[in-house]
C-alpha positions as CSV (number, residue, x, y, z in Angstrom):
1,X,-70.9,26.4,19.5
2,X,-73.7,28.3,17.7
3,X,-73.8,28.5,13.9
4,X,-72.9,32.2,14.0
5,X,-69.9,31.5,16.3
6,X,-68.7,28.8,13.9
7,X,-68.9,31.1,10.9
8,X,-66.9,33.8,12.9
9,X,-64.2,31.3,13.8
10,X,-63.8,30.1,10.3
11,X,-63.5,33.6,9.0
12,X,-60.9,34.5,11.6
13,X,-58.9,31.3,10.8
14,X,-59.0,32.0,7.1
15,X,-57.9,35.5,7.6
16,X,-55.0,34.4,9.8
17,X,-54.0,31.9,7.1
18,X,-54.1,34.6,4.4
19,X,-52.0,37.0,6.6
20,X,-49.5,34.3,7.3
21,X,-49.2,33.4,3.6
22,X,-48.7,37.1,2.7
23,X,-46.1,37.6,5.4
24,X,-44.3,34.4,4.5
25,X,-44.3,35.3,0.8
26,X,-43.0,38.8,1.3
27,X,-40.5,38.2,4.1
28,X,-39.8,34.5,3.8
29,X,-40.1,31.8,6.4
30,X,-38.5,32.8,9.7
31,X,-35.3,30.9,10.5
32,X,-33.3,31.5,13.7
33,X,-29.9,32.9,12.9
34,X,-26.8,30.9,14.1
35,X,-25.9,31.5,17.7
36,X,-23.2,34.2,17.6
37,X,-22.1,33.0,21.1
38,X,-20.6,29.7,19.8
39,X,-18.0,28.9,17.2
40,X,-15.6,26.2,16.0
41,X,-12.1,25.9,17.4
42,X,-9.6,24.5,14.9
43,X,-6.0,23.8,15.9
44,X,-2.7,22.1,15.1
45,X,-0.4,20.3,17.5
46,X,3.3,20.2,16.7
47,X,6.5,18.7,18.1
48,X,8.5,21.3,19.9
49,X,12.2,21.5,19.1
50,X,14.9,24.2,19.2
51,X,15.6,23.4,15.5
52,X,12.8,24.5,13.3
53,X,13.3,21.6,10.8
54,X,12.5,19.2,13.6
55,X,9.1,20.7,14.4
56,X,6.6,18.5,12.7
57,X,2.9,17.7,13.2
58,X,1.9,15.2,15.8
59,X,-0.7,12.6,15.1
60,X,-2.8,10.9,17.7
61,X,-2.6,13.7,20.4
62,X,-5.5,13.5,22.8
63,X,-7.0,17.0,23.2
64,X,-9.8,17.7,25.7
65,X,-11.7,20.3,27.7
66,X,-14.4,20.4,30.3
67,X,-17.9,21.7,29.4
68,X,-20.6,22.5,32.0
69,X,-23.3,20.8,29.9
70,X,-21.4,18.2,27.9
71,X,-18.9,17.1,30.4
72,X,-15.4,16.2,29.0
73,X,-15.2,16.9,25.3
74,X,-12.5,14.9,23.4
75,X,-10.7,15.1,20.1
76,X,-7.7,13.5,18.5
77,X,-5.3,15.0,16.0
78,X,-5.1,13.5,12.5
79,X,-2.2,12.9,10.2
80,X,-1.7,16.6,9.8
81,X,-1.8,17.3,13.5
82,X,-5.2,19.0,13.2
83,X,-8.1,18.8,15.7
84,X,-11.5,20.5,15.9
85,X,-14.2,21.3,18.4
86,X,-17.7,22.4,17.5
87,X,-20.1,24.6,19.5
88,X,-17.5,26.3,21.7
89,X,-18.6,29.4,23.5
90,X,-16.9,32.6,22.3
91,X,-15.4,35.1,24.7
92,X,-15.0,32.6,27.5
93,X,-11.5,31.2,28.4
94,X,-11.1,27.6,27.2
95,X,-8.8,25.3,29.1
96,X,-7.3,22.7,26.7
97,X,-5.5,19.6,27.8
98,X,-3.0,17.7,25.6
99,X,-1.7,14.2,26.1
100,X,0.5,11.9,24.0
101,X,2.8,9.0,24.9
102,X,6.4,10.1,25.1
103,X,5.5,13.8,25.2
104,X,5.0,16.0,28.2
105,X,1.3,16.5,29.2
106,X,0.3,20.1,28.6
107,X,-2.5,22.6,29.4
108,X,-3.3,25.9,27.7
109,X,-5.9,28.4,28.4
110,X,-7.0,30.3,25.3
111,X,-9.5,33.0,24.6
112,X,-12.0,31.7,22.0
113,X,-12.0,33.9,18.9
114,X,-13.8,32.8,15.7
115,X,-11.4,31.5,13.0
116,X,-8.4,31.7,15.3
117,X,-5.5,29.7,13.8
118,X,-4.4,28.0,17.0
119,X,-1.1,26.1,17.3
120,X,0.3,24.3,20.3
121,X,3.8,22.7,20.6
122,X,4.5,19.7,22.8
123,X,8.0,18.8,24.1
124,X,9.3,15.2,24.0
125,X,9.8,13.7,27.4
126,X,13.2,12.2,26.7
127,X,14.3,12.1,23.0
128,X,17.1,9.6,24.0
129,X,14.6,7.0,25.3
130,X,14.6,4.3,22.7
131,X,11.0,3.5,23.6
132,X,9.9,6.9,22.5
133,X,11.5,7.0,19.1
134,X,9.3,7.3,16.1
135,X,8.6,3.8,14.6
136,X,11.2,3.2,11.9
137,X,9.9,1.8,8.6
138,X,12.3,-1.0,7.7
139,X,10.5,-2.4,4.7
140,X,8.6,-0.7,1.9
141,X,7.4,-2.5,-1.2
142,X,5.2,-1.4,-4.1
143,X,3.8,-4.2,-6.2
144,X,1.0,-4.9,-8.7
145,X,-1.4,-7.4,-7.3
146,X,-4.7,-9.0,-8.5
147,X,-7.0,-11.0,-6.4
148,X,-10.5,-12.5,-5.8
149,X,-12.4,-14.1,-3.1
150,X,-14.6,-17.2,-3.2
151,X,-16.6,-19.2,-0.7
152,X,-17.0,-22.8,0.3
153,X,-20.6,-23.2,1.2
154,X,-20.7,-26.1,3.6
155,X,-23.7,-25.6,5.8
156,X,-23.9,-27.1,9.2
157,X,-22.1,-30.1,10.7
158,X,-23.3,-33.5,9.5
159,X,-21.8,-37.0,9.9
160,X,-19.9,-38.3,6.9
161,X,-21.9,-41.3,5.6
162,X,-19.2,-43.0,3.6
163,X,-19.4,-40.2,1.0
164,X,-16.5,-39.1,-1.2
165,X,-16.2,-35.7,0.4
166,X,-15.4,-35.8,4.1
167,X,-13.0,-34.2,6.6
168,X,-9.4,-35.6,6.9
169,X,-10.6,-38.0,9.7
170,X,-13.6,-39.2,7.7
171,X,-16.0,-38.1,10.4
172,X,-17.8,-35.1,9.0
173,X,-19.5,-34.3,5.7
174,X,-17.5,-31.7,3.7
175,X,-17.9,-29.5,0.6
176,X,-15.3,-28.6,-2.0
177,X,-15.1,-25.4,-4.0
178,X,-12.5,-23.9,-6.3
179,X,-11.3,-20.4,-7.1
180,X,-9.7,-19.5,-10.4
181,X,-8.0,-16.2,-11.3
182,X,-7.0,-15.2,-14.9
183,X,-4.4,-12.6,-15.5
184,X,-5.5,-9.3,-17.0
185,X,-4.6,-8.6,-20.7
186,X,-0.9,-8.0,-21.2
187,X,0.2,-9.6,-17.9
188,X,1.1,-12.8,-16.3
189,X,1.1,-14.0,-12.7
190,X,4.3,-14.3,-10.8
191,X,3.0,-17.0,-8.5
192,X,0.0,-16.7,-6.2
193,X,-1.1,-17.4,-2.7
194,X,-4.4,-18.5,-1.1
195,X,-5.5,-17.9,2.5
196,X,-8.6,-18.1,4.5
197,X,-10.0,-14.7,5.4
198,X,-13.3,-15.4,7.0
199,X,-15.3,-18.2,8.7
200,X,-14.1,-21.2,10.7
201,X,-10.7,-21.4,8.9
202,X,-9.3,-24.2,11.2
203,X,-12.0,-26.5,9.8
204,X,-10.9,-26.1,6.2
205,X,-7.9,-27.0,4.1
206,X,-6.5,-26.5,0.6
207,X,-6.6,-29.8,-1.2
208,X,-5.2,-28.7,-4.5
209,X,-3.0,-25.7,-5.1
210,X,-2.0,-24.5,-8.6
211,X,-1.4,-20.9,-7.5
212,X,2.3,-21.0,-6.9
213,X,3.2,-21.9,-10.5
214,X,2.1,-18.5,-11.9
215,X,1.4,-18.0,-15.6
216,X,-1.8,-16.8,-17.3
217,X,-4.2,-18.5,-14.8
218,X,-4.0,-19.8,-11.2
219,X,-6.4,-21.7,-9.0
220,X,-6.9,-23.6,-5.8
221,X,-9.5,-26.1,-4.4
222,X,-10.6,-25.8,-0.8
223,X,-12.5,-28.3,1.4
224,X,-14.6,-27.2,4.4
225,X,-16.3,-29.5,6.9
226,X,-17.8,-26.9,9.2
227,X,-19.6,-23.7,8.1
228,X,-19.1,-21.3,5.2
229,X,-15.5,-20.1,4.8
230,X,-14.1,-17.4,2.5
231,X,-10.7,-17.7,0.8
232,X,-8.7,-15.0,-1.0
233,X,-6.7,-16.0,-4.0
234,X,-4.1,-13.4,-5.2
235,X,-0.9,-12.9,-7.1
236,X,1.5,-10.2,-8.1
237,X,1.4,-9.3,-11.8
238,X,4.1,-8.8,-14.4
239,X,3.2,-6.5,-17.3
240,X,5.2,-6.5,-20.5
241,X,5.0,-2.7,-20.8
242,X,6.0,-1.7,-17.2
243,X,7.9,1.4,-16.6
244,X,11.7,0.9,-16.1
245,X,11.9,-0.4,-12.6
246,X,8.1,-0.9,-12.7
247,X,6.1,0.5,-9.7
248,X,8.4,-1.7,-7.6
249,X,11.0,1.0,-6.9
250,X,10.2,3.9,-4.6
251,X,12.6,6.8,-4.5
252,X,13.1,7.2,-0.7
253,X,14.0,10.5,0.8
254,X,14.5,11.7,4.4
255,X,10.8,11.7,5.3
256,X,9.1,11.0,2.0
257,X,9.1,8.7,-1.0
258,X,8.1,9.1,-4.7
259,X,6.9,6.5,-7.2
260,X,5.4,6.4,-10.7
261,X,3.3,3.8,-12.5
262,X,1.6,3.4,-15.9
263,X,-2.0,4.6,-15.6
264,X,-3.3,1.3,-17.1
265,X,-1.7,-0.7,-14.3
266,X,-2.5,1.7,-11.4
267,X,-5.7,-0.1,-10.3
268,X,-3.6,-3.1,-9.3
269,X,-1.1,-1.3,-7.0
270,X,-0.6,-2.3,-3.4
271,X,1.8,-0.8,-0.9
272,X,3.3,-3.0,1.9
273,X,5.3,-1.6,4.8
274,X,6.8,-2.9,8.0
275,X,8.2,-1.1,11.1
276,X,10.9,-2.1,13.5
277,X,8.3,-2.4,16.3
278,X,6.3,-5.0,14.5
279,X,3.6,-3.0,12.7
280,X,2.6,-4.4,9.3
281,X,0.5,-2.6,6.6
282,X,-1.0,-4.1,3.4
283,X,-2.6,-1.3,1.5
284,X,-4.5,-2.1,-1.7
285,X,-4.6,1.5,-3.0
286,X,-5.1,0.9,-6.8
287,X,-8.8,1.9,-6.9
288,X,-7.9,5.2,-5.2
289,X,-5.1,6.3,-7.5
290,X,-5.6,9.4,-9.5
291,X,-6.5,11.4,-6.4
292,X,-4.6,12.3,-3.2
293,X,-4.2,9.4,-0.8
294,X,-4.3,9.3,3.0
295,X,-2.5,6.2,4.2
296,X,-1.8,5.0,7.8
297,X,1.9,5.8,7.3
298,X,1.4,9.2,5.6
299,X,-0.2,11.2,2.9
300,X,0.4,11.1,-0.9
301,X,-0.2,13.9,-3.4
302,X,-0.5,13.5,-7.2
303,X,2.5,15.2,-8.7
304,X,1.9,14.1,-12.3
305,X,-1.2,12.4,-13.7
306,X,0.1,11.2,-17.1
307,X,1.9,8.3,-15.5
308,X,0.3,8.5,-12.1
309,X,3.2,9.9,-10.2
310,X,3.0,10.5,-6.5
311,X,5.0,12.3,-3.8
312,X,4.3,10.7,-0.4
313,X,5.1,12.4,3.0
314,X,5.5,10.2,6.0
315,X,3.1,10.8,8.9
316,X,4.5,12.5,11.9
317,X,4.8,9.2,13.8
318,X,7.0,7.5,11.3
319,X,10.5,7.7,9.9
320,X,12.6,5.6,7.5
321,X,15.4,3.4,8.8
322,X,18.8,4.6,7.9
323,X,19.2,1.4,5.8
324,X,16.3,2.3,3.6
325,X,17.5,5.9,3.2
326,X,20.9,4.9,2.0
327,X,21.5,4.4,-1.7
328,X,21.1,0.7,-2.4
329,X,24.3,-1.2,-2.9
330,X,24.6,-3.8,-5.6
331,X,24.0,-7.3,-4.2
332,X,26.7,-9.9,-5.0
333,X,25.0,-13.1,-6.2
334,X,26.4,-16.4,-7.5
335,X,25.4,-17.5,-11.0
336,X,23.3,-20.4,-9.8
337,X,21.2,-18.3,-7.4
338,X,20.7,-15.6,-9.9
339,X,19.7,-18.1,-12.6
340,X,16.5,-18.8,-10.6
341,X,15.4,-15.2,-11.2
342,X,15.8,-15.4,-15.0
343,X,12.4,-14.8,-16.6
344,X,13.4,-14.1,-20.2
345,X,16.4,-15.9,-21.8
346,X,17.6,-15.6,-25.4
347,X,19.7,-18.5,-26.7
348,X,23.0,-17.3,-28.3
349,X,23.3,-18.0,-32.0
350,X,26.3,-20.2,-32.7
351,X,28.4,-18.3,-35.3
352,X,28.4,-20.4,-38.5
353,X,32.1,-19.7,-39.1
354,X,33.0,-20.9,-35.6
355,X,30.8,-23.9,-36.0
356,X,32.3,-24.9,-39.4
357,X,35.8,-24.5,-37.9
358,X,34.8,-26.7,-34.9
359,X,35.5,-23.8,-32.5
360,X,34.0,-24.5,-29.0
361,X,34.4,-23.0,-25.6
362,X,32.9,-21.2,-22.6
363,X,32.5,-17.5,-22.4
364,X,32.2,-16.0,-19.0
365,X,31.1,-12.4,-18.0
366,X,30.7,-10.3,-14.9
367,X,27.2,-8.9,-15.4
368,X,25.7,-5.8,-13.8
369,X,21.9,-6.1,-13.6
370,X,19.8,-3.0,-13.0
371,X,16.9,-2.3,-10.7
372,X,14.5,-3.4,-13.4
373,X,16.2,-6.8,-13.9
374,X,17.7,-5.9,-17.2
375,X,21.4,-6.5,-18.1
376,X,23.1,-3.1,-18.1
377,X,26.7,-4.1,-18.8
378,X,29.0,-7.1,-19.3
379,X,32.7,-7.5,-18.6
380,X,34.5,-10.4,-20.2
381,X,36.2,-12.6,-17.6
382,X,37.5,-15.9,-18.9
383,X,36.9,-16.9,-22.5
384,X,38.2,-20.3,-23.5
385,X,38.9,-21.7,-26.9
386,X,41.7,-21.8,-29.5
387,X,42.9,-18.5,-31.0
388,X,41.9,-15.0,-30.1
389,X,40.0,-14.2,-33.3
390,X,37.9,-17.2,-33.3
391,X,37.3,-16.7,-29.6
392,X,35.8,-13.2,-30.2
393,X,33.2,-14.7,-32.5
394,X,31.8,-16.6,-29.5
395,X,32.1,-13.6,-27.2
396,X,30.1,-11.4,-29.6
397,X,27.4,-14.0,-30.0
398,X,27.1,-14.5,-26.3
399,X,26.9,-10.7,-25.6
400,X,24.2,-10.2,-28.2
401,X,22.0,-12.8,-26.5
402,X,22.7,-12.0,-22.9
403,X,21.9,-8.2,-23.3
404,X,18.3,-9.3,-24.1
405,X,17.9,-11.3,-20.9
406,X,15.6,-10.1,-18.1
407,X,15.6,-11.1,-14.5
408,X,13.0,-10.8,-11.8
409,X,14.2,-7.6,-9.8
410,X,16.1,-8.7,-6.7
411,X,14.8,-6.9,-3.6
412,X,16.1,-6.1,-0.2
413,X,13.7,-4.7,2.5
414,X,11.1,-4.5,-0.2
415,X,13.2,-2.3,-2.5
416,X,14.8,-3.5,-5.7
417,X,18.6,-3.4,-5.7
418,X,21.1,-3.8,-8.5
419,X,22.9,-7.2,-8.8
420,X,26.5,-8.2,-9.7
421,X,26.8,-11.8,-10.9
422,X,28.6,-14.0,-13.3
423,X,27.1,-15.5,-16.5
424,X,28.7,-18.3,-18.4
425,X,27.7,-19.4,-21.9
426,X,28.9,-22.7,-23.3
427,X,29.3,-23.3,-27.1
428,X,29.5,-27.0,-27.8
429,X,29.2,-28.9,-31.0
430,X,27.5,-32.3,-30.8
431,X,29.4,-34.7,-33.0
């Protein structure tokens, strides 16, 4: 290239750059517009039924269609029965296939129109087939739980050379480690558990367990003689300022449940559920509270934030067992069994007049204990002692004390139930 040709090329290049800058500045950078020939298809799949109240969203429906370039395109409906396909050609008939266990396979050809609210209904194959019934939730429990994990860092396998820390058969070198958990302010532990959650668990064991006793702190010591293992130490909490019934009672409706909890305790909430077909769910949801929740068994919406109240609707694949839906009946428990649930006892004050008169005896009541473990009412059964007037002194003293007693809520299928039991108080003078 000659010097003159080089100067000419540079001038042309600079001019082109200037023109491009001007065009770009005036008109903006060119961006291709979205392809008007494709759109997004959104749909909902519902259960078909002649009764409108029985038409609900179906979760887990396999939805698919065949595409010339992409092959078979698949989607699955979520908890709300919704599915979505992207980059679908508009104006071209789309053949959708629907498949779900216990429902009739279906096919539908639709014309693809942007923003079309598409709904498809699937008919059950045989509603009377017990294998096709929705899984029944037979157990639902709400509890406050606090936990931590810790590791035992035994690295590699080495022979035990007469050291103090070996495996149970004294063959392999082992390592011990402890986990300690202290209750948050204003609470105590009900009694904890420890379990191995990761690593070669069969080659480890708990050698000291102080978790079950509960209280302000719990702990365990674990020995491992293989590789690193991880243990989880956890316990349910008891707060002094829990709401009546605590978070432990869920109001169960036909296909939903409601619960409320003090905001200060919310971060410790866990939900446990079991179904008749063997499914089990342990859901630590505390860190998510304050916003809507999407759970494997359904969705929960905040209904009141002051005390973190929720209304939860079961997913389309679940229903409550009849036993859970029925109002809980009071459990009949003998005095000795119920005594084991007593967590706060106030000793009756021996009336001085009765004591001076050497009046003794046993006062027995039939007690109604509420969902929250508090004594709701007492009915006098069998007072003993000389004279009705003196006897009533003992009755009044016993009532005043017992009404302050608190029991651990008694539960059935994870839900607290009221209790009817007997309580006997003995007034005895030691001579």
